[in-house]
C-alpha positions in Angstrom: 210.9 5.0 18.3 213.7 6.7 17.5 214.5 10.4 16.4 216.3 11.3 13.5 217.8 14.3 11.9 218.9 14.2 8.4 220.1 16.9 6.8 221.1 17.4 3.2 223.9 19.4 1.6 222.2 22.5 0.7 222.3 23.9 -2.7 223.3 26.6 -4.4 220.7 29.3 -5.3 222.6 29.8 -8.7 220.7 27.7 -11.1 219.1 24.6 -11.3 221.1 21.4 -10.1 222.1 18.6 -12.4 222.3 14.8 -11.5 225.3 15.0 -9.8 224.1 17.3 -7.6 221.2 14.8 -6.7 222.8 11.8 -5.9 225.5 13.4 -3.8 223.1 14.7 -1.6 219.4 14.8 -1.2 218.5 12.0 -3.0 219.8 9.5 -0.6 219.1 11.9 2.1 215.5 11.5 0.9 215.9 7.2 0.6 217.1 7.4 4.2 214.1 9.9 5.5 211.7 8.0 3.5 212.7 4.7 4.9 213.2 5.7 9.0 209.6 7.3 8.3 208.4 4.0 7.1 209.8 1.9 9.9 208.2 4.3 12.2 210.8 6.4 13.6 210.3 10.1 14.0 212.0 12.2 11.3 212.9 16.0 10.6 214.4 15.9 7.0 215.9 19.8 6.2 217.3 21.3 3.2 217.9 25.1 2.2 219.2 26.9 -0.7 222.7 28.3 0.2 221.4 31.6 -1.5 224.5 34.3 0.2 227.8 35.0 -1.4 229.0 35.1 -4.3 227.6 32.9 -6.9 224.4 34.6 -6.0 225.8 37.8 -6.8 227.3 36.4 -10.1 224.3 34.7 -11.1 221.7 38.1 -10.5 224.0 40.2 -12.1 224.0 37.8 -15.7 220.3 38.2 -15.2 220.3 41.5 -14.8 217.7 41.1 -11.0 218.6 42.7 -7.5 220.0 39.8 -5.8 216.7 39.5 -3.3 214.2 39.1 -6.5 216.7 36.6 -8.3 217.4 34.2 -5.1 213.5 34.4 -4.5 212.7 33.2 -7.7 215.3 30.3 -7.7 214.4 29.1 -4.5 211.4 29.2 -5.7 212.6 27.0 -9.4 214.7 24.6 -7.0 211.7 23.7 -4.5 209.4 23.2 -7.8 211.9 20.5 -9.4 212.7 19.2 -5.9 209.0 18.2 -5.2 209.1 17.0 -8.9 211.8 14.7 -8.0 209.7 13.8 -4.8 212.5 15.2 -2.0 210.1 14.5 0.7 211.8 18.0 2.9 209.9 18.1 5.9 210.9 22.4 5.4 212.9 23.4 2.4 214.4 27.0 3.5 216.5 29.6 2.6 220.3 30.8 4.2 219.0 34.3 4.1 216.2 33.9 6.4 215.6 36.2 9.5 216.0 33.1 11.9 220.1 32.0 9.9 220.9 35.8 10.4 219.8 36.0 14.0 221.2 32.7 14.4 224.7 33.6 12.5 225.1 36.6 14.3 224.7 34.7 17.6 227.6 32.3 16.8 229.8 35.0 15.6 229.2 36.7 19.0 229.2 33.6 21.3 233.1 32.6 19.4 234.4 36.7 19.7 233.5 36.2 23.2 235.5 32.9 23.6 238.3 34.6 21.8 237.7 32.2 18.9 237.7 35.4 16.1 240.5 37.8 15.5 240.4 40.7 13.8 243.4 40.1 10.4 244.4 42.7 8.3 245.1 41.0 4.8 246.5 41.6 1.3 243.5 40.5 -1.2 242.7 40.7 -5.0 241.6 44.1 -5.9 240.3 44.5 -9.5 240.9 48.7 -10.2 238.8 47.0 -13.5 235.8 45.9 -11.4 236.3 48.8 -8.6 236.0 46.6 -5.8 237.9 43.9 -3.7 237.4 40.6 -5.5 236.6 37.8 -2.6 237.5 34.3 -3.1 234.9 33.0 -5.9 235.0 36.4 -7.8 238.7 35.2 -8.7 239.4 32.1 -11.2 242.6 30.8 -12.2 244.4 28.0 -12.9 244.9 25.2 -9.8 248.5 24.9 -9.0 247.7 20.7 -7.4 246.2 19.8 -10.7 246.3 22.0 -13.5 242.5 22.6 -13.8 241.8 26.1 -15.6 238.2 27.3 -13.6 239.6 26.6 -10.4 237.6 29.0 -7.6 239.4 31.2 -5.3 238.6 29.1 -2.5 238.6 25.7 -3.6 239.0 23.7 -6.6 236.1 22.0 -7.7 238.4 19.2 -9.8 240.4 17.8 -7.2 238.5 19.8 -3.6 242.3 21.5 -2.6 241.4 25.0 -0.4 242.9 27.6 -1.8 243.3 31.0 -1.3 242.9 33.5 -4.4 246.8 34.5 -4.3 247.8 30.6 -4.7 246.0 30.7 -8.2 248.0 30.8 -11.4 247.1 33.8 -13.9 244.4 34.7 -11.8 241.1 36.9 -13.7 238.2 38.3 -12.3 235.2 35.9 -12.5 232.8 39.2 -12.9 234.8 41.1 -15.7 237.7 39.0 -16.6 240.3 41.5 -16.5 243.6 40.2 -14.9 245.2 43.5 -14.0 244.7 42.3 -10.3 246.3 43.7 -7.7 247.0 42.8 -4.1 245.7 45.4 -1.5 245.1 45.6 2.6 242.0 45.1 3.6 241.0 44.0 7.5 238.9 40.9 8.2 237.3 38.4 10.7 239.2 34.5 11.3 238.1 32.0 12.9 240.6 30.5 14.6 240.6 26.8 13.5 244.0 26.3 14.7 242.9 26.9 18.4 240.6 23.9 18.3 242.8 21.2 16.8 243.1 19.1 19.4 239.8 18.9 20.4 238.4 18.2 17.1 241.0 15.9 16.3 239.8 13.8 19.4 236.1 14.4 18.1 236.6 13.0 15.1 239.1 10.3 16.2 235.8 8.9 17.9 233.9 8.5 14.9 235.1 5.1 14.2 232.0 3.9 12.0 231.7 6.9 9.6 232.9 5.7 6.0 236.3 5.7 5.1 235.4 8.8 2.6 234.7 11.1 5.4 236.8 10.2 7.6 240.1 10.1 5.0 239.5 13.3 4.3 239.0 15.1 7.8 242.0 13.8 8.8 243.6 14.7 5.5 242.6 18.5 5.8 243.1 18.1 9.6 246.7 17.5 9.8 248.2 18.5 6.1 250.8 20.8 6.0 250.7 23.1 8.9 247.4 21.5 10.0 244.4 23.2 10.5 244.1 26.5 9.3 242.5 29.6 10.8 240.3 30.9 8.1 238.6 33.9 7.2 234.7 34.3 7.9 233.9 37.7 6.4 233.7 38.9 2.7 233.8 42.4 1.2 230.0 42.0 -0.2 226.4 43.4 -0.2 224.8 40.2 0.4 225.0 38.5 3.0 224.5 38.2 6.9 225.6 41.7 7.7 229.4 41.2 10.7 227.6 41.8 13.7 228.5 41.6 17.5 226.2 41.3 20.1 223.7 43.4 18.3 225.5 45.9 17.4 228.3 46.4 13.8 231.2 44.5 14.7 233.9 47.3 15.3 235.8 48.1 12.2 233.9 45.5 9.7 231.6 47.8 8.0 230.2 46.9 5.2 231.2 43.3 5.5 229.0 40.3 5.7 230.0 36.9 6.9 231.3 34.5 4.2 229.0 32.1 2.9 230.5 28.6 4.2 230.4 30.4 7.7 226.9 30.9 7.6 225.5 27.9 5.1 226.2 25.0 7.8 224.4 27.1 10.3 221.2 27.4 8.1 220.5 23.7 8.7 219.6 24.9 12.7 217.9 27.7 11.7 215.9 25.7 8.8 214.6 24.0 11.6 213.4 27.2 13.4 211.7 28.1 9.8 210.0 24.6 10.4 208.9 25.7 13.4 207.5 28.7 12.3 205.8 27.0 9.1 203.8 24.9 11.1 202.7 27.2 13.7 205.2 25.2 16.3 207.0 27.0 19.7 210.6 27.6 19.6 210.3 24.5 22.1 209.5 22.1 18.9 212.8 23.0 16.8 215.3 23.5 19.5 214.4 19.6 20.7 215.8 18.7 18.0 218.9 20.9 18.0 219.3 21.8 21.7 220.6 19.1 24.0 220.0 20.6 27.1 216.1 20.6 25.7 215.8 16.8 24.4 218.6 16.5 21.8 220.3 14.4 23.1 218.7 11.2 21.9 218.3 12.4 18.2 220.4 10.5 16.0 222.1 13.6 13.7 223.2 12.5 9.8 224.1 14.3 6.8 224.3 13.6 3.5 226.9 15.5 0.9 229.3 15.0 -1.4 233.5 14.9 -0.9 233.6 18.4 -1.6 231.6 20.0 1.1 233.1 16.5 4.1 236.2 19.9 5.1 233.2 21.9 5.8 231.4 19.6 7.9 234.3 18.0 9.8 235.8 20.8 10.9 234.5 24.0 10.3 230.9 23.4 11.5 231.4 21.8 14.1 234.5 24.3 15.2 231.7 27.4 14.6 229.4 24.7 17.3 231.6 23.4 19.7 233.8 27.2 20.3 230.4 28.7 20.9 230.1 26.5 24.2 226.3 25.8 24.0 224.7 22.4 24.5 224.3 22.0 20.3 224.1 18.6 19.0 227.1 17.4 16.9 226.8 15.5 14.2 226.6 11.6 14.6 227.4 10.3 10.9 227.9 12.1 7.8 227.8 10.1 4.4 229.7 11.3 1.8 229.8 10.7 -1.9 232.1 10.8 -4.3 231.8 12.3 -7.8 229.3 11.3 -10.5 230.4 12.1 -14.0 228.7 12.2 -17.1 229.8 10.4 -21.0 233.6 10.7 -20.0 233.9 14.0 -18.1 232.4 16.0 -15.1 229.0 17.0 -14.6 229.3 20.6 -14.1 226.7 23.7 -13.1 229.1 26.5 -13.9 230.0 24.4 -17.3 226.4 23.4 -18.0 227.8 19.9 -18.5 226.0 17.0 -17.9 221.7 16.6 -17.5 220.1 19.2 -15.2 216.7 18.3 -12.9 214.5 19.8 -15.2 215.9 18.8 -18.1 215.3 15.0 -16.6 211.7 15.4 -15.3 210.9 17.1 -19.1 211.8 13.8 -20.4 210.6 10.6 -17.7 209.0 11.0 -14.4 211.0 11.1 -11.4 210.7 7.3 -10.9 213.3 5.8 -13.5 215.8 8.7 -12.7 215.2 7.6 -8.7 216.0 4.4 -9.0 219.3 4.3 -11.7 221.0 7.1 -9.4 220.5 5.4 -6.2 221.3 2.0 -7.7 224.3 3.5 -9.2 225.0 6.0 -6.5 229.1 7.2 -6.1 229.7 5.6 -2.7 233.3 3.8 -2.8 234.0 5.5 -5.9 232.9 8.1 -8.3 231.0 6.4 -10.5 229.8 7.2 -14.4 226.3 8.0 -16.3 226.4 6.7 -19.8 222.7 6.6 -21.9 223.5 2.8 -22.4 223.7 1.8 -18.7 220.5 4.3 -18.2 218.9 2.3 -20.9 219.8 -1.6 -19.8 219.2 -0.6 -15.7 215.4 0.9 -16.4 214.7 -1.9 -18.9 216.1 -4.7 -16.8 215.0 -3.8 -13.3 212.2 -1.7 -13.6 210.1 -2.8 -16.6 211.4 -6.5 -16.9 211.5 -7.5 -13.8 209.3 -5.2 -11.3 206.7 -4.2 -14.3 206.6 -7.6 -16.0 205.9 -9.1 -12.2 202.8 -7.0 -11.2 201.2 -7.3 -14.9 201.4 -10.7 -15.8 199.9 -11.5 -11.8 196.9 -8.6 -12.0 196.1 -9.5 -15.5 196.3 -13.2 -14.8 194.0 -13.1 -11.8 191.4 -10.6 -13.5 191.2 -13.0 -16.5 190.6 -16.2 -14.7 189.3 -14.9 -11.5 188.1 -11.2 -11.4 189.4 -8.2 -9.6 189.5 -9.8 -6.2 191.9 -11.4 -4.1 191.3 -15.4 -4.7 190.9 -18.2 -2.3 193.0 -21.5 -2.9 194.2 -23.2 -0.2 196.8 -23.1 1.8 200.5 -22.3 1.0 202.6 -25.1 0.2 206.4 -25.7 0.6 207.0 -23.9 -2.6 205.5 -21.1 -0.8 207.0 -21.8 2.9 210.5 -22.1 1.2 209.6 -18.6 -0.3 208.3 -16.8 2.7 211.5 -18.1 4.1 213.6 -16.6 1.6 212.2 -12.8 1.3 212.2 -13.0 5.5 216.1 -13.2 5.0 216.2 -10.7 2.5 214.2 -8.4 3.6 216.8 -8.2 6.8 219.4 -7.6 4.9 217.8 -5.4 3.1 216.8 -3.5 5.7 220.8 -3.8 7.1 222.0 -1.9 4.2 219.7 0.6 4.9 220.2 0.8 8.5 223.9 1.2 7.6 223.4 3.6 4.6 224.8 1.3 2.4 223.0 2.8 -0.5 223.7 0.3 -4.0 223.8 -2.3 -1.8 220.5 -1.9 -0.3 218.8 -1.2 -4.6 220.6 -4.3 -5.2 218.9 -6.3 -1.9 215.9 -4.9 -3.3 216.0 -5.7 -6.6 217.0 -9.6 -5.3 213.5 -9.5 -3.5 211.7 -9.0 -6.7 213.5 -11.3 -8.6 212.3 -14.0 -6.5 208.9 -13.3 -6.8 209.7 -13.7 -10.4 211.4 -17.0 -10.2 209.0 -18.1 -7.6 205.9 -17.4 -10.5 207.9 -18.7 -13.4 208.1 -22.0 -11.6 205.0 -22.1 -10.2 203.1 -21.4 -13.7 199.3 -20.3 -12.3 198.6 -20.8 -15.8 199.4 -23.9 -16.1 198.2 -25.0 -12.9 194.9 -23.5 -13.1 194.4 -25.6 -15.9 194.2 -29.0 -13.4 194.4 -27.9 -10.1 192.2 -24.5 -10.0 192.7 -24.2 -6.0 196.6 -23.9 -6.1 196.9 -21.7 -8.7 194.5 -19.3 -6.7 196.8 -19.9 -3.6 199.8 -18.8 -6.4 198.0 -16.4 -7.1 196.7 -14.8 -3.5 200.8 -15.3 -2.9 201.4 -12.9 -5.9 199.3 -9.9 -5.4 200.4 -10.4 -1.7 204.1 -9.9 -2.6 203.0 -7.0 -4.9 201.3 -5.2 -2.0 205.2 -6.0 -0.2 207.4 -4.6 -3.5 205.0 -1.4 -2.9 206.1 -0.8 0.9 209.8 -2.1 0.4 210.3 0.3 -2.6 208.5 3.3 -1.5 212.0 4.7 -0.1 213.2 3.8 -3.4 210.1 4.5 -6.4 208.1 6.2 -4.3 205.5 7.4 -7.0 205.0 3.4 -8.5 204.9 2.2 -4.8 201.8 4.9 -4.5 200.3 3.6 -7.6 200.8 -0.3 -6.1 199.1 0.3 -2.6 196.6 1.9 -4.7 195.8 -0.4 -7.3 196.0 -3.1 -3.8 193.9 -1.2 -1.8 195.9 -1.6 0.7 197.9 0.6 3.6 201.8 0.7 3.9 202.8 -1.1 7.0 205.8 -2.2 6.9 206.5 -5.9 7.0 208.7 -6.5 10.3 206.7 -10.2 9.9 207.0 -11.0 6.6 204.8 -14.1 6.7 202.3 -11.7 8.5 202.5 -9.1 5.0 201.8 -12.2 2.5 198.7 -13.0 4.3 198.1 -8.7 4.3 195.2 -9.0 1.6 193.0 -11.8 2.2 190.8 -13.4 -0.3 187.9 -11.2 -1.2 189.8 -8.1 -1.3 189.1 -6.2 -4.1 192.3 -4.8 -6.3 192.5 -3.0 -9.8 194.9 -3.8 -12.2 196.9 -1.0 -12.8 198.3 0.6 -16.2 202.1 -0.4 -17.3 204.3 0.5 -14.2 207.3 1.1 -16.0 207.8 1.6 -20.2 210.8 0.6 -21.5 213.3 3.3 -23.4 213.7 2.8 -26.8 216.7 2.8 -29.1 215.9 5.8 -30.2 215.0 7.6 -27.2 218.2 6.9 -25.9 219.8 7.8 -29.3 217.7 11.4 -28.9 218.3 11.8 -26.1 222.6 11.7 -26.2 222.7 13.8 -28.8 220.5 16.0 -26.9 222.7 16.5 -23.8 225.6 16.0 -25.8 226.7 19.8 -25.6 226.6 22.7 -22.7 223.6 24.0 -21.8 223.7 27.7 -22.2 
């Protein structure tokens, strides 16, 4: 049994996330967590809302709520939606937790003691209209790299280029829209990432198994221009982790808080502390996942994120971990994703474009979305959501292939043999050939899941469903029963066992449907390490119930209605 630590990029607290956010981190992380639990491994799956910084302050200002109240409310909303999509987090924490405050200040102290934090006087944008310095996310403008007109002062979400507010063309306040911005001197703490360039480079070079997308982004940021730059880790904000050193306010940094991208990744560790506290465990319980001197040396740590988050997780967060000089667990594998686009444009939370998690669940159950998103995951390139493709995929894969197989088998059995597994004779040559074929296909499916090749795993799973359909069509028990009832009974017995097999294998992708099938088959969920044995798990006389329609087809009328309803911009 392996021990696998899984973290998903933290969703910002500012509003409900769209389907592109979901498939870019949380959903594939859940797929991997569910699969490894099913294989018998010990898994700790962590995520949290990213609550500090300007996104929270700006969003709270728009609703008129105190930022603490806004964050508490939106955490509850995001938790409810993650439950709705069946995301199986062991803990869905909050970056504003006491655990993260303490740990962020601890890391800052360690880095300061190691000489890796410098006080830098710099010129930052000040808005006379707003009467305050504007942190980078409080400033919008045109990206000098790609021309995107709504780039933020820290990063362009269109081309992912790291920016400073002074890089923007025609900058404006994101608070008031004011353009009368001026540069004024202010002092901030900087993480001396440049001092760790060699160590980070050696570490990244050693990750030869990482996806090309991950390593290419990491190396680009590491080597572009003057190489890895020092990065400010404090901001002039009210909401955040106060800048402290060794338990006291950091001298000269009164009123400043740590930058959200400094404290947010630390929440991965703090979230484990939240999990331990919430479940009545001691500190030793979470430390065995995160401290290599306390049991974490044998943990495999896998992170999931969109490509825009890769630079911070391959450089800034590792710099924090390594720079502390303490035995913290470093990530072993980073699974990154490209963008999911929406009907010819981009999904965008800030612009309200696309289908959002609450809207998706209001029209269809989670499994429909889970299947389409994972089977079209943007792994090697950007992919695009269209309503036509969504309808075709759901109707063919879920309704025609999986759902139809279950319906035909159970209803035929009920009409001819009752709702019990019939006996019949031993499996014949056709059945043995199917078992051999499925054994190879299950091994292929497992290999893709182990390698976190999401689309290939979905394709392999669908092929397993198809193999059962092809067998059923060729065997035709509805014809055989007229002349050889025992043979027909044997075919049905195998087919009912196939339903159980499908339930177990499909659970990481479509957990609700899988649970429905397991309940209908009145069976457990043991993983099929031996396919031949798995296809004999339901013995003759075993009772089952005929399930209702597993997946309803999406009609042309529904598709057209949804395409119209979600063609605009969410307000």
